[in-house]
C-alpha positions as CSV (number, residue, x, y, z in Angstrom):
1,M,-34.0,37.1,203.0
2,A,-37.2,38.4,204.6
3,G,-36.7,41.2,207.0
4,E,-33.4,42.3,205.5
5,K,-32.6,46.0,205.6
6,I,-29.9,47.5,203.4
7,I,-28.1,50.3,205.1
8,K,-26.3,53.0,203.0
9,P,-23.6,54.8,205.0
10,D,-22.9,58.4,204.0
11,L,-19.3,59.2,204.7
12,Q,-19.9,62.9,204.0
13,F,-22.6,62.9,206.6
14,V,-20.1,61.5,209.2
15,K,-17.5,64.1,208.2
16,R,-20.1,66.9,208.6
17,V,-21.1,65.7,212.1
18,M,-17.5,65.7,213.1
19,A,-16.7,69.1,211.6
20,A,-19.8,70.8,213.1
21,G,-18.8,69.9,216.7
22,G,-19.5,66.2,217.0
23,D,-15.8,65.3,216.5
24,T,-15.9,62.7,219.3
25,V,-18.6,60.6,217.7
26,K,-16.1,57.9,216.6
27,K,-14.9,57.4,220.2
28,C,-18.3,55.7,221.1
29,Y,-18.0,51.9,221.5
30,Q,-21.7,51.4,222.2
31,C,-21.5,50.6,225.9
32,D,-24.9,52.2,226.5
33,T,-23.8,54.1,229.5
34,C,-25.3,57.3,228.0
35,S,-28.8,55.8,227.8
36,V,-28.5,54.3,231.3
37,V,-27.6,57.6,233.1
38,C,-30.1,59.7,231.1
39,N,-33.1,60.7,233.2
40,L,-35.1,61.9,230.2
41,T,-34.8,58.9,227.8
42,P,-38.0,56.8,227.4
43,D,-38.0,53.1,228.3
44,E,-39.0,52.2,224.8
45,K,-36.2,52.8,222.2
46,P,-34.1,54.9,224.6
47,F,-31.6,57.5,223.4
48,P,-28.8,58.5,222.8
49,R,-27.1,55.2,222.1
50,K,-29.0,54.5,218.9
51,E,-28.4,58.0,217.6
52,M,-24.7,57.7,218.3
53,L,-24.6,54.5,216.3
54,Q,-26.5,56.0,213.4
55,A,-24.2,59.0,213.4
56,Q,-21.1,56.8,213.4
57,W,-22.4,54.8,210.5
58,G,-23.5,57.8,208.5
59,L,-27.2,56.9,208.5
60,T,-28.9,60.1,207.5
61,E,-32.3,58.9,208.6
62,V,-31.3,59.8,212.1
63,L,-32.3,63.3,211.3
64,Q,-35.9,62.0,211.1
65,D,-35.6,60.5,214.6
66,P,-37.7,62.6,217.0
67,D,-35.6,61.4,219.9
68,I,-32.7,63.8,219.0
69,W,-35.2,66.5,220.1
70,L,-36.2,64.8,223.4
71,C,-32.6,65.3,224.5
72,H,-32.1,68.6,226.4
73,Q,-28.3,68.4,226.3
74,C,-28.0,68.4,230.0
75,S,-24.7,66.5,229.5
76,D,-25.2,63.8,232.1
77,C,-24.3,61.3,229.3
78,T,-21.2,63.3,228.4
79,V,-19.9,63.4,231.9
80,Y,-20.3,59.7,232.5
81,C,-19.2,58.5,229.1
82,P,-16.1,56.2,229.7
83,R,-14.7,57.1,226.3
84,G,-15.2,60.9,226.3
85,A,-17.5,60.6,223.3
86,K,-19.7,63.5,224.4
87,P,-23.1,62.3,223.2
88,G,-24.8,65.5,224.2
89,E,-22.6,67.5,221.8
90,V,-23.2,64.9,219.0
91,L,-27.0,65.1,219.4
92,G,-26.7,68.9,219.4
93,V,-25.0,68.7,216.0
94,L,-27.7,66.3,214.7
95,R,-30.4,68.8,215.8
96,Q,-28.6,71.5,213.9
97,M,-28.5,69.3,210.8
98,C,-32.1,68.5,211.2
99,I,-33.0,72.2,211.1
100,E,-30.9,72.5,207.9
101,K,-32.7,69.6,206.4
102,Y,-36.2,71.0,206.9
103,A,-35.4,74.8,206.5
104,T,-36.2,76.8,203.4
105,P,-33.8,77.6,201.9
106,P,-31.3,75.0,203.3
107,V,-28.3,77.2,202.2
108,L,-29.3,79.9,204.6
109,A,-29.5,77.4,207.4
110,K,-26.0,76.2,206.6
111,S,-24.7,79.8,206.5
112,V,-26.1,80.5,210.0
113,G,-24.1,77.5,211.2
114,D,-20.9,78.4,209.5
115,P,-18.7,81.1,211.1
116,R,-17.3,82.1,207.7
117,F,-20.6,83.6,206.8
118,L,-21.0,85.7,210.1
119,P,-19.8,89.0,208.5
120,L,-22.4,88.6,205.7
121,L,-25.2,87.7,208.2
122,I,-24.5,90.9,210.1
123,A,-23.9,93.1,207.1
124,F,-27.2,92.1,205.4
125,P,-29.6,93.6,208.0
126,M,-27.3,96.6,208.7
127,L,-27.3,97.4,204.9
128,L,-31.0,96.9,204.6
129,L,-31.8,99.2,207.6
130,F,-29.3,101.8,206.3
131,L,-30.9,101.8,202.9
132,A,-34.4,102.1,204.5
133,L,-33.2,105.2,206.4
134,K,-31.5,106.8,203.4
135,A,-34.6,106.2,201.2
136,T,-36.8,107.9,203.7
137,G,-34.4,110.7,204.5
138,H,-34.0,109.8,208.2
139,W,-30.3,108.9,208.4
140,N,-29.2,112.0,210.1
141,I,-29.3,112.2,213.9
142,P,-32.3,114.3,214.8
143,E,-31.9,117.5,216.9
144,G,-33.9,118.1,220.1
145,P,-35.1,115.5,222.6
146,I,-34.2,111.9,221.9
147,V,-37.2,110.2,220.3
148,F,-36.3,107.0,218.5
149,S,-39.3,107.3,216.2
150,H,-38.0,110.6,214.9
151,F,-34.9,108.7,213.7
152,F,-36.5,105.4,212.6
153,P,-40.2,106.0,212.1
154,T,-42.6,103.5,213.7
155,L,-44.3,102.9,210.3
156,L,-40.9,102.1,208.8
157,V,-40.1,99.7,211.6
158,D,-43.4,97.9,211.2
159,F,-43.0,97.8,207.4
160,I,-39.7,96.0,207.8
161,F,-40.2,93.8,210.9
162,V,-43.8,92.6,210.4
163,P,-43.0,90.8,207.2
164,I,-39.9,89.4,208.8
165,F,-41.9,87.9,211.6
166,F,-44.4,86.3,209.2
167,F,-41.5,85.0,207.0
168,A,-40.0,83.3,210.1
169,V,-43.3,81.8,211.1
170,A,-44.0,80.5,207.5
171,V,-40.5,78.9,207.2
172,L,-40.8,77.3,210.6
173,A,-44.4,76.1,209.9
174,K,-43.3,74.5,206.6
175,G,-40.3,72.8,208.2
176,V,-42.2,71.5,211.2
177,M,-45.1,70.1,209.1
178,A,-42.6,68.2,207.0
179,F,-40.8,67.0,210.1
180,W,-44.1,65.8,211.7
181,Q,-44.9,63.8,208.6
182,D,-41.5,62.2,208.5
183,I,-41.4,61.2,212.2
184,N,-44.9,59.6,211.8
185,A,-44.0,57.8,208.5
186,T,-42.7,54.3,208.3
187,N,-39.2,54.1,209.9
188,P,-37.4,51.8,212.4
189,W,-38.6,53.9,215.3
190,K,-42.3,54.2,214.2
191,V,-44.8,54.5,217.1
192,K,-48.5,54.7,217.1
193,V,-49.8,58.3,217.7
194,E,-53.2,58.6,219.3
195,G,-55.2,60.8,221.7
196,N,-56.4,64.4,221.8
197,L,-54.0,66.6,219.8
198,V,-55.0,69.9,221.4
199,G,-55.0,68.6,225.0
200,N,-51.7,66.9,224.6
201,L,-50.2,70.0,223.0
202,V,-51.3,72.2,225.9
203,T,-49.7,69.8,228.4
204,T,-46.5,69.6,226.3
205,L,-46.3,73.4,226.2
206,K,-46.8,73.6,229.9
207,D,-43.9,71.2,230.4
208,I,-41.7,73.3,228.1
209,L,-42.6,76.6,229.5
210,M,-41.9,75.5,233.1
211,H,-38.9,73.3,232.1
212,N,-40.4,70.3,233.9
213,R,-38.3,67.8,231.8
214,F,-35.2,70.0,231.8
215,R,-35.1,70.0,235.6
216,E,-34.7,66.2,235.7
217,C,-31.1,66.8,234.5
218,E,-28.5,66.5,237.2
219,V,-25.0,67.5,236.1
220,T,-25.9,70.9,234.8
221,Y,-29.1,71.4,236.7
222,N,-28.6,75.2,236.8
223,R,-29.1,75.3,233.1
224,S,-32.8,74.8,233.5
225,T,-33.1,77.9,235.9
226,N,-31.0,80.0,233.6
227,H,-33.2,79.1,230.6
228,L,-36.3,79.9,232.6
229,F,-35.0,83.5,233.1
230,L,-34.4,83.6,229.4
231,V,-37.8,82.2,228.5
232,F,-39.7,84.6,230.8
233,G,-37.6,87.5,229.5
234,F,-38.8,86.7,226.0
235,V,-42.4,86.3,227.2
236,F,-42.3,89.7,229.0
237,L,-40.7,91.4,225.9
238,L,-43.2,89.8,223.6
239,I,-46.0,91.2,225.7
240,V,-44.3,94.6,225.7
241,T,-44.0,94.5,221.9
242,T,-47.6,93.6,221.4
243,W,-48.7,96.2,223.9
244,G,-46.6,98.9,222.2
245,F,-48.1,97.9,218.8
246,L,-51.6,98.4,220.2
247,N,-50.6,101.7,221.8
248,E,-49.2,103.0,218.6
249,W,-51.9,101.9,216.1
250,V,-55.1,101.4,218.2
251,L,-54.8,103.7,221.2
252,H,-52.5,106.3,219.5
253,H,-50.4,106.5,222.6
254,E,-46.9,107.1,221.2
255,S,-43.5,106.3,222.8
256,P,-41.4,107.1,224.6
257,Y,-43.3,106.1,227.7
258,P,-42.5,107.4,231.3
259,I,-40.5,105.0,233.4
260,Y,-43.4,104.5,235.8
261,E,-45.9,103.2,233.1
262,P,-46.6,99.5,233.4
263,I,-45.4,98.8,229.8
264,K,-42.0,100.4,230.7
265,L,-41.7,98.5,234.0
266,L,-42.5,95.2,232.2
267,A,-39.9,96.1,229.5
268,I,-37.3,96.7,232.2
269,A,-38.2,93.4,234.0
270,G,-38.0,91.5,230.7
271,T,-34.7,93.0,229.7
272,A,-33.2,92.3,233.2
273,S,-34.5,88.7,233.1
274,L,-33.1,88.2,229.6
275,L,-29.7,89.6,230.4
276,Y,-29.5,87.7,233.7
277,G,-30.3,84.5,232.1
278,I,-27.8,85.0,229.3
279,Y,-25.1,86.0,231.8
280,N,-25.6,82.8,233.8
281,I,-25.7,80.7,230.7
282,L,-22.3,82.1,229.6
283,K,-20.9,81.6,233.1
284,E,-22.3,78.0,233.4
285,R,-21.0,77.0,229.9
286,Q,-17.5,78.3,230.7
287,A,-17.5,76.5,234.1
288,N,-18.7,73.2,232.8
289,A,-16.9,73.2,229.4
290,E,-14.4,70.5,230.4
291,K,-16.8,68.0,231.7
292,A,-20.0,68.8,229.7
293,G,-18.6,70.2,226.5
294,Y,-18.1,73.8,225.4
295,G,-20.8,73.9,222.8
296,S,-20.6,74.5,219.0
297,Y,-20.6,77.7,217.1
298,F,-24.2,77.1,216.3
299,D,-25.0,77.3,220.0
300,W,-23.0,80.4,220.6
301,F,-24.4,82.2,217.6
302,L,-27.9,82.5,219.2
303,I,-26.5,83.2,222.7
304,Y,-24.6,86.3,221.4
305,V,-27.5,87.5,219.2
306,I,-29.8,87.4,222.2
307,F,-27.2,89.1,224.4
308,T,-26.8,91.8,221.8
309,V,-30.5,92.4,221.6
310,G,-30.7,92.9,225.4
311,A,-27.5,94.9,225.8
312,T,-28.3,97.3,222.9
313,G,-31.9,97.8,224.0
314,L,-30.7,98.6,227.5
315,G,-27.9,100.8,226.2
316,A,-30.2,102.8,223.9
317,W,-32.7,103.4,226.8
318,L,-29.9,104.5,229.2
319,F,-28.3,106.9,226.6
320,R,-31.8,108.4,226.0
321,L,-32.3,109.0,229.7
322,V,-29.0,110.8,230.1
323,G,-29.5,112.7,226.8
324,I,-26.5,111.5,224.8
325,R,-27.8,111.6,221.2
326,I,-24.5,110.7,219.5
327,L,-24.7,107.3,221.3
328,A,-28.4,106.7,221.7
329,Y,-29.3,106.7,218.1
330,P,-26.5,104.5,216.8
331,T,-27.1,102.1,219.7
332,Y,-30.8,102.0,218.7
333,F,-29.7,101.2,215.1
334,L,-27.6,98.3,216.4
335,H,-30.6,97.2,218.5
336,L,-32.8,97.0,215.4
337,T,-30.1,95.1,213.6
338,A,-29.9,92.5,216.4
339,I,-33.7,92.1,216.5
340,F,-33.7,91.6,212.7
341,M,-31.1,88.9,213.1
342,L,-33.0,87.2,215.9
343,F,-36.3,87.0,213.9
344,F,-35.1,86.7,210.3
345,Y,-32.6,83.9,211.2
346,A,-34.9,82.3,213.8
347,P,-35.9,79.3,211.6
348,Y,-32.2,78.5,211.0
349,T,-30.8,79.0,214.5
350,K,-31.1,77.2,217.8
351,L,-34.3,79.3,218.4
352,A,-36.0,76.8,216.1
353,H,-35.6,74.3,218.9
354,I,-38.7,75.7,220.6
355,V,-40.8,74.5,217.7
356,Y,-39.1,71.2,216.7
357,R,-38.7,70.1,220.4
358,T,-42.4,70.8,221.0
359,V,-43.4,68.6,218.0
360,A,-41.1,65.8,219.1
361,M,-42.3,65.9,222.8
362,L,-45.9,66.0,221.5
363,Q,-45.3,62.9,219.4
364,A,-43.6,61.1,222.3
365,R,-46.6,62.0,224.6
366,M,-49.2,60.9,222.1
367,S,-47.4,57.6,221.6
368,G,-47.2,56.8,225.3
369,R,-43.4,57.0,225.6
370,G,-43.4,58.6,229.0
371,F,-43.5,62.3,228.1
């Protein structure tokens, strides 16, 4: 018959969704309450009802549905679900599986989402940094004033971390380009994309940076504010990193910097914003766990990595100020380890949301779906 569509359920896909944190997906009986209460869903082809149906039936094409990224997991749908199906948690798992689908190599993405591999994910950067120090003869704690570049030379840091940064950018770019092609290919949710790409991208980035869509959530409204602290903490520290790179290699102004210098003040502000945002995210997740969902291991992995980056950076600085070498240098080593994990694993963690969500929101805006 004309217009027929053969669906091929994948039972393993359903089992994976349930095992990764979407264990309540089978409770959904398609009442559509979730789509009705969601303030973010477009009028045309609203979510998350259709995604819940696809996940229940094991339809893997749901991973090519851009709407899983339009969801900000504010949990309004989860709170009002009469069956306790937790659509927000299910869509969170679908986003994780989407990252795995488009990441290179996929096995690394699956490892990041599996707690069994956590010891290996930590051991890898620690071993690499340890070998780098041993190979260059810098493993011993230096005598005299605490200067981190005497322990881990700036050139060695750049030699390791610059390639890591470009590796993460390349993997994300490859995955997002494939995702963009898929969401604009022929599929049941195909929409016509038109308009100025650059102009729409700028507007989309403004919405993301200021959390304009996120603030439309009601049940966990404070999440948007907490995430803003986190985002601006990242922005400040990115500026500090770039500034420090220029100081070292262009202006030849080496660290450590006095506390009154603008670069140091911005670093302190960025660290404070980052830690404050993470603290509130932890507190809010604990407080709303029963009604909004606790979150999956995949969510918590990034939260704790970011917390470790901020805490070890602050600790290393404080230990340097008070002159405790035996604590300052090991804490700085842990800080570098955490930064390595943050950037090297970025294409496989929830940090990749920044890029995939941007692409999905851009597509929704250019197709006139109300974004």
